[in-house]
Structures are given as C-alpha cells and as structure tokens.
N, CA, C and O atoms as a MOPAC input file, in Angstrom:
PM7 MOZYME 1SCF
protein

 N      2.44000 1    19.64200 1    -5.37600 1
 C      3.20600 1    18.50200 1    -4.67700 1
 C      3.23900 1    17.28700 1    -5.50000 1
 O      2.24400 1    16.82000 1    -6.05500 1
 N      4.51100 1    16.75600 1    -5.56100 1
 C      4.50400 1    15.44600 1    -6.13900 1
 C      4.32100 1    14.20700 1    -5.19700 1
 O      4.09200 1    14.42200 1    -4.00600 1
 N      4.40000 1    13.06900 1    -5.60900 1
 C      4.33600 1    11.83000 1    -4.85200 1
 C      5.67000 1    11.84900 1    -3.91400 1
 O      5.61400 1    11.67700 1    -2.69700 1
 N      6.89200 1    12.08400 1    -4.64400 1
 C      7.97300 1    11.86000 1    -3.81600 1
 C      8.08400 1    12.96700 1    -2.50900 1
 O      8.61500 1    12.63400 1    -1.44900 1
 N      7.65900 1    13.97000 1    -2.67700 1
 C      7.63700 1    15.13700 1    -1.87300 1
 C      6.64300 1    14.67000 1    -0.82000 1
 O      6.81100 1    14.90600 1     0.37700 1
 N      5.55200 1    13.96600 1    -1.32900 1
 C      4.48500 1    13.76400 1    -0.21800 1
 C      5.06100 1    12.85700 1     0.80400 1
 O      5.03100 1    13.05400 1     2.01900 1
 N      5.61100 1    11.80400 1     0.16800 1
 C      6.44100 1    10.57900 1     1.08500 1
 C      7.31600 1    11.19100 1     2.17600 1
 O      7.23400 1    10.83800 1     3.35300 1
 N      8.22500 1    12.20100 1     1.69400 1
 C      9.17300 1    12.56900 1     2.59300 1
 C      8.49500 1    13.58000 1     3.62000 1
 O      9.15200 1    14.07400 1     4.53600 1
 N      7.04800 1    13.88200 1     3.40700 1
 C      6.62800 1    14.83100 1     4.40100 1
 C      5.52100 1    13.98900 1     5.36300 1
 O      4.94700 1    14.57000 1     6.28500 1
 N      5.32000 1    12.81800 1     5.11400 1
 C      4.12300 1    11.89200 1     5.90600 1
 C      4.41900 1    12.20600 1     7.36000 1
 O      3.55900 1    12.80300 1     8.00900 1
 N      5.49600 1    11.87600 1     7.89000 1
 C      5.88600 1    12.06100 1     9.17900 1
 C      5.53000 1    13.17600 1     9.93000 1
 O      4.96100 1    13.13600 1    11.02100 1
 N      5.88500 1    14.19900 1     9.30600 1
 C      5.85100 1    15.77600 1     9.71200 1
 C      4.26300 1    15.82500 1     9.88000 1
 O      3.72900 1    15.97600 1    10.97800 1
 N      3.58400 1    15.68500 1     8.71700 1
 C      1.99100 1    15.71500 1     8.57200 1
 C      1.46700 1    15.13800 1     9.87700 1
 O      0.91400 1    15.84000 1    10.72300 1
 N      1.66700 1    13.80400 1    10.00900 1
 C      1.29100 1    12.94900 1    11.27700 1
 C      1.73100 1    13.56100 1    12.45300 1
 O      0.90000 1    13.43500 1    13.35300 1
 N      2.87500 1    14.26300 1    12.81900 1
 C      3.28600 1    14.76300 1    13.76900 1
 C      2.71600 1    16.41900 1    13.94200 1
 O      2.99900 1    17.12300 1    14.91200 1
 N      1.98800 1    16.78900 1    12.95500 1
 C      1.43000 1    18.23600 1    13.12600 1
 C      2.51500 1    19.30800 1    13.01400 1
 O      2.35700 1    20.40000 1    13.56100 1
 N      3.63000 1    19.00700 1    12.30300 1
 C      4.60300 1    20.17800 1    12.27600 1
 C      4.77000 1    20.69500 1    10.90300 1
 O      5.77000 1    21.35300 1    10.61600 1
 N      3.86100 1    20.43700 1    10.05100 1
 C      4.06400 1    21.16900 1     8.59700 1
 C      3.67600 1    22.51800 1     8.93100 1
 O      2.92800 1    22.75300 1     9.88000 1
 N      4.16800 1    23.42900 1     8.17200 1
 C      3.63700 1    24.94900 1     8.12100 1
 C      2.20100 1    24.78000 1     7.53800 1
 O      1.86600 1    23.70400 1     7.04400 1
 N      1.42200 1    25.76300 1     7.59400 1
 C      0.19000 1    25.84300 1     7.02000 1
 C      0.15000 1    25.58200 1     5.53100 1
 O     -0.57000 1    24.75200 1     4.97500 1
 N      1.06700 1    26.44800 1     4.92600 1
 C      0.94600 1    26.28100 1     3.46000 1
 C      1.35100 1    24.82900 1     2.77400 1
 O      0.80500 1    24.35300 1     1.77800 1
 N      2.37300 1    24.26300 1     3.48800 1
 C      2.68600 1    22.95800 1     3.06300 1
 C      1.82800 1    21.92300 1     3.59600 1
 O      1.75500 1    20.84600 1     3.00500 1
 N      1.26700 1    22.10900 1     4.50000 1
 C      0.11900 1    21.24500 1     5.09500 1
 C     -1.22900 1    21.34200 1     4.05900 1
 O     -1.93000 1    20.33700 1     3.93900 1
 N     -1.47900 1    22.26500 1     3.50500 1
 C     -2.58600 1    22.70200 1     2.53100 1
 C     -2.42100 1    21.96200 1     1.17000 1
 O     -3.29300 1    21.46200 1     0.45900 1
 N     -0.96500 1    22.02700 1     0.98300 1
 C     -0.56100 1    21.35600 1    -0.48800 1
 C     -0.49500 1    19.80200 1    -0.23700 1
 O     -0.57200 1    19.05100 1    -1.20900 1
 N     -0.35200 1    19.28200 1     1.06700 1
 C     -0.25300 1    17.89500 1     1.34800 1
 C     -1.57700 1    17.38600 1     1.29500 1
 O     -1.81000 1    16.29800 1     0.76800 1
 N     -2.61200 1    18.21700 1     1.89000 1
 C     -4.00200 1    17.57000 1     1.72200 1
 C     -4.43000 1    17.58900 1     0.40200 1
 O     -5.09200 1    16.67000 1    -0.08000 1
 N     -4.05200 1    18.70300 1    -0.28900 1
 C     -4.58700 1    18.71300 1    -1.52000 1
 C     -4.22200 1    17.38100 1    -2.42800 1
 O     -4.97000 1    16.69400 1    -3.12300 1
 N     -2.86300 1    17.26700 1    -2.18300 1
 C     -2.32300 1    16.06600 1    -2.89000 1
 C     -3.09300 1    14.75100 1    -2.50000 1
 O     -3.44300 1    13.95900 1    -3.37400 1
 N     -3.30700 1    14.57100 1    -1.38100 1
 C     -4.09000 1    13.46200 1    -0.77200 1
 C     -5.50300 1    13.17100 1    -1.58000 1
 O     -5.91700 1    12.08900 1    -1.99700 1
 N     -6.09400 1    14.44000 1    -1.66500 1
 C     -7.38200 1    14.38900 1    -2.50600 1
 C     -7.39100 1    14.14500 1    -3.84700 1
 O     -8.41700 1    13.70900 1    -4.36900 1
 N     -6.16300 1    14.41200 1    -4.64500 1
 C     -5.93200 1    13.99400 1    -5.96500 1
 C     -5.37900 1    12.87800 1    -6.43800 1
 O     -5.54600 1    12.46900 1    -7.58700 1
 N     -4.51300 1    12.18600 1    -5.34400 1
 C     -3.68900 1    11.12400 1    -5.63000 1
 C     -4.17900 1     9.79000 1    -4.66800 1
 O     -3.95600 1     9.80600 1    -3.45800 1
 N     -4.78100 1     8.78300 1    -5.24400 1
 C     -5.35700 1     7.55400 1    -4.59800 1
 C     -4.16700 1     6.89800 1    -4.04600 1
 O     -4.16900 1     6.47700 1    -2.88900 1
 N     -3.13300 1     6.79100 1    -4.83500 1
 C     -2.13600 1     6.05200 1    -4.27500 1
 C     -1.45400 1     6.66000 1    -3.00800 1
 O     -0.97500 1     5.99700 1    -2.08800 1
 N     -1.47600 1     7.76200 1    -3.08200 1
 C     -0.84500 1     8.47400 1    -1.73000 1
 C     -1.79700 1     8.45100 1    -0.48100 1
 O     -1.34800 1     8.28900 1     0.65400 1
 N     -2.95600 1     8.59900 1    -0.70900 1
 C     -3.93800 1     8.53000 1     0.18500 1
 C     -3.86500 1     7.12300 1     0.68500 1
 O     -3.90800 1     6.99700 1     1.90800 1
 N     -3.76400 1     6.06500 1    -0.03000 1
 C     -3.58500 1     4.55400 1     0.61500 1
 C     -2.15800 1     4.58000 1     1.38700 1
 O     -2.00600 1     4.05900 1     2.49200 1
 N     -1.35200 1     5.10500 1     0.82500 1
 C      0.06600 1     5.04600 1     1.47400 1
 C     -0.21800 1     5.74800 1     2.79500 1
 O      0.09000 1     5.15300 1     3.82700 1
 N     -0.77100 1     6.94400 1     2.86400 1
 C     -0.76700 1     7.51300 1     4.25700 1
 C     -1.66100 1     6.70300 1     5.31700 1
 O     -1.32000 1     6.62600 1     6.49700 1
 N     -2.97200 1     6.03100 1     4.75600 1
 C     -3.58300 1     5.29700 1     5.52900 1
 C     -2.72500 1     3.99400 1     6.00500 1
 O     -2.62500 1     3.59400 1     7.16500 1
 N     -2.20300 1     3.49200 1     4.98300 1
 C     -1.29600 1     2.43800 1     5.59000 1
 C     -0.17100 1     2.73100 1     6.64600 1
 O      0.10000 1     1.98900 1     7.59000 1
 N      0.33500 1     3.70900 1     6.40000 1
 C      1.37600 1     4.39600 1     7.51400 1
 C      0.76100 1     4.45600 1     8.88100 1
 O      1.38000 1     4.21300 1     9.91700 1
 N     -0.67400 1     4.84400 1     8.79800 1
 C     -1.30500 1     5.13400 1    10.02600 1
 C     -1.35200 1     3.87000 1    10.58100 1
 O     -0.79100 1     3.65400 1    11.65500 1
 N     -2.03800 1     2.88000 1     9.89700 1
 C     -2.20000 1     1.53800 1    10.57900 1
 C     -0.79400 1     1.06100 1    11.14600 1
 O     -0.69900 1     0.63700 1    12.29700 1
 N      0.31300 1     1.14900 1    10.26900 1
 C      1.53400 1     0.80600 1    10.79700 1
 C      2.17500 1     1.14600 1    12.11900 1
 O      2.83300 1     0.46300 1    12.90400 1
 N      1.72300 1     2.61900 1    12.13300 1
 C      1.99500 1     3.11200 1    13.29800 1
 C      1.26700 1     2.80000 1    14.66600 1
 O      1.69600 1     2.71400 1    15.81700 1
 N      0.12300 1     2.67700 1    14.16500 1
 C     -0.86200 1     1.94200 1    15.40900 1
 C     -0.48600 1     0.62900 1    15.96700 1
 O     -0.56900 1     0.34600 1    17.16200 1
 N     -0.05100 1    -0.18600 1    15.00100 1
 C      0.32900 1    -1.54300 1    15.33100 1
 C      1.54100 1    -1.53200 1    16.03500 1
 O      1.60500 1    -1.99600 1    17.17400 1
 N      2.62300 1    -0.98400 1    15.39300 1
 C      3.95000 1    -0.94800 1    15.75400 1
 C      3.90700 1    -0.11500 1    17.28400 1
 O      4.73900 1    -0.39600 1    18.14700 1
 N      3.04300 1     0.74000 1    17.47200 1
 C      2.94500 1     1.57900 1    18.66300 1
 C      2.63000 1     0.55800 1    20.02900 1
 O      2.84800 1     0.89000 1    21.19400 1
 N      2.14800 1    -0.56900 1    19.64700 1
 C      1.87400 1    -1.62800 1    20.55300 1
 C      3.09300 1    -2.41000 1    21.16800 1
 O      3.09900 1    -3.05400 1    22.21700 1
 N      4.00900 1    -2.23000 1    20.37800 1
 C      5.17700 1    -3.05300 1    20.71000 1
 C      5.98000 1    -2.47800 1    21.75000 1
 O      5.94300 1    -1.25600 1    21.89700 1
 N      6.65600 1    -3.14100 1    22.44500 1
 C      7.60800 1    -2.90400 1    23.55600 1
 C      8.63000 1    -1.98900 1    22.87500 1
 O      8.97600 1    -2.24400 1    21.72200 1
 N      9.20400 1    -0.77300 1    23.63500 1
 C     10.42000 1    -0.18300 1    22.90000 1
 C     11.60500 1    -1.03500 1    22.74600 1
 O     11.98000 1    -1.88900 1    23.54900 1
 N     12.16200 1    -0.71000 1    21.62000 1
 C     13.57100 1    -1.44400 1    20.88600 1
 C     13.19100 1    -2.92100 1    20.52500 1
 O     14.09000 1    -3.76200 1    20.48700 1
 N     11.96100 1    -3.25000 1    20.27300 1
 C     11.61700 1    -4.69100 1    20.04100 1
 C     11.86200 1    -5.07700 1    18.68700 1
 O     11.80200 1    -6.23500 1    18.27300 1
 N     12.18600 1    -3.89700 1    17.90600 1
 C     12.56500 1    -4.31800 1    16.36300 1
 C     14.09600 1    -4.22100 1    16.36700 1
 O     14.74000 1    -3.38200 1    16.99700 1
 N     14.59000 1    -5.17200 1    15.59700 1
 C     16.17000 1    -5.12100 1    15.45200 1
 C     16.41700 1    -4.02600 1    14.45000 1
 O     15.47500 1    -3.46100 1    13.89500 1
 N     17.52200 1    -3.75800 1    14.24300 1
 C     17.98800 1    -2.72300 1    13.11200 1
 C     17.43800 1    -3.33400 1    11.77500 1
 O     16.71200 1    -2.72000 1    10.99300 1
 N     17.93000 1    -4.77600 1    11.59600 1
 C     17.57700 1    -5.42200 1    10.27600 1
 C     16.00200 1    -5.22700 1     9.94900 1
 O     15.61800 1    -4.76500 1     8.87400 1
 N     15.10000 1    -5.64100 1    11.02700 1
 C     13.78600 1    -5.76900 1    10.89600 1
 C     13.39100 1    -4.06700 1    10.43500 1
 O     12.71300 1    -3.81300 1     9.43900 1
 N     13.78800 1    -3.32100 1    11.08700 1
 C     13.46400 1    -1.73100 1    10.99100 1
 C     13.57900 1    -1.34400 1     9.53300 1
 O     12.69600 1    -0.79400 1     8.87500 1
 N     14.93600 1    -1.74800 1     9.05900 1
 C     15.31100 1    -1.65300 1     7.72000 1
 C     14.40600 1    -2.17700 1     6.57400 1
 O     14.00800 1    -1.51800 1     5.61300 1
 N     14.11700 1    -3.66000 1     6.88400 1
 C     13.33000 1    -4.11400 1     5.98400 1
 C     11.75200 1    -3.50400 1     5.96700 1
 O     11.05100 1    -3.46200 1     4.95500 1
 N     11.42900 1    -3.13200 1     7.04400 1
 C      9.96800 1    -2.60700 1     7.09400 1
 C     10.03400 1    -1.23100 1     6.30800 1
 O      9.08700 1    -0.88300 1     5.60100 1
 N     11.18700 1    -0.44800 1     6.44800 1
 C     11.25500 1     0.71100 1     5.91700 1
 C     11.39900 1     0.57800 1     4.20800 1
 O     10.91800 1     1.39700 1     3.42500 1
 N     12.01300 1    -0.39000 1     3.89800 1
 C     12.19100 1    -0.86000 1     2.32400 1
 C     10.95300 1    -1.36100 1     1.85000 1
 O     10.69800 1    -1.09500 1     0.67500 1
 N     10.08400 1    -2.05600 1     2.52000 1
 C      8.92200 1    -2.58000 1     2.09200 1
 C      8.09900 1    -1.32000 1     1.91900 1
 O      7.52100 1    -1.17500 1     0.84200 1
 N      7.97800 1    -0.37700 1     2.86900 1
 C      7.13000 1     0.64800 1     2.47300 1
 C      7.58500 1     1.46400 1     1.22800 1
 O      6.73900 1     2.01800 1     0.52700 1
 N      8.86100 1     1.54100 1     0.95800 1
 C      9.47100 1     2.33100 1    -0.09300 1
 C      8.93100 1     1.45800 1    -1.39100 1
 O      8.37100 1     1.98800 1    -2.35100 1
 N      9.14500 1     0.25500 1    -1.29100 1
 C      8.77400 1    -0.66300 1    -2.45800 1
 C      7.32400 1    -0.65400 1    -2.72600 1
 O      6.96600 1    -1.00500 1    -3.85000 1
 N      6.53600 1    -0.34300 1    -1.95500 1
 C      5.26300 1    -0.62600 1    -2.01400 1
 C      4.68300 1     0.73900 1    -2.66600 1
 O      3.76600 1     0.72800 1    -3.48900 1
 N      5.31300 1     1.90500 1    -2.21100 1
 C      4.95500 1     3.13800 1    -2.90000 1
 C      5.31900 1     3.22300 1    -4.11000 1
 O      4.54800 1     3.68300 1    -4.95200 1
 N      6.48600 1     2.82200 1    -4.40700 1
 C      7.07700 1     2.62000 1    -5.98100 1
 C      6.14400 1     1.84400 1    -6.80300 1
 O      5.93900 1     2.19700 1    -7.96400 1
 N      5.53400 1     0.76800 1    -6.28200 1
 C      4.77300 1    -0.06100 1    -7.08500 1
 C      3.47000 1     0.66300 1    -7.38600 1
 O      3.01000 1     0.62500 1    -8.52700 1
 N      2.79600 1     1.38500 1    -6.30900 1
 C      1.71100 1     2.00500 1    -6.53800 1
 C      1.81100 1     3.40000 1    -7.52600 1
 O      0.81100 1     4.02000 1    -7.88700 1
 N      3.06600 1     3.73300 1    -7.85400 1
 C      3.07900 1     4.86300 1    -8.92700 1
 C      3.25500 1     4.20700 1   -10.46800 1
 O      3.02600 1     4.88400 1   -11.47000 1
 N      3.69500 1     2.78900 1   -10.53000 1
 C      3.81800 1     2.40400 1   -11.66300 1
 C      2.94500 1     2.58400 1   -12.74700 1
 O      3.22800 1     2.11800 1   -13.85100 1

C-alpha cells in the first residue's frame, strides 16, 4: 500500500468498514510509515474535536479549507 491509497482509506478504516485483507495492508503501512501514522493520529484528534461541534456548524468554505489543510499537510509530510 502506498501513502495515497492509505489516505483514501483512512475514513473507512476508522469506520471499521475495510475488508480484512485491506485492513491488514493498512495496518502494515502504518507500522512502516511514520508520516501516515502521524496523519492518522491527527485525523483522530480532528474527528474528536469536531465531534463536539453542533451539527452543521462548519460553513462549506470552512469544511473545504479544513480538507485542503489535511491534504497539504500530508503532501508536506511526503516531501
């Protein structure tokens, strides 16, 4: 599994919806890639923090900005 595939699967992993083979590859990747391990940890923190916000409290622009920040952060980590 490469980092791009990992990023695409993070939410499915956190939701527990990966098939067993894909989950095993995902977990193996985390053990080998410090950048993706940090990405997953940060994703978990963000979910925990945003989970405390009232529903629909993010504007579409704020949501887009947050998603862009995650993408940019991950790409910098690959540098």
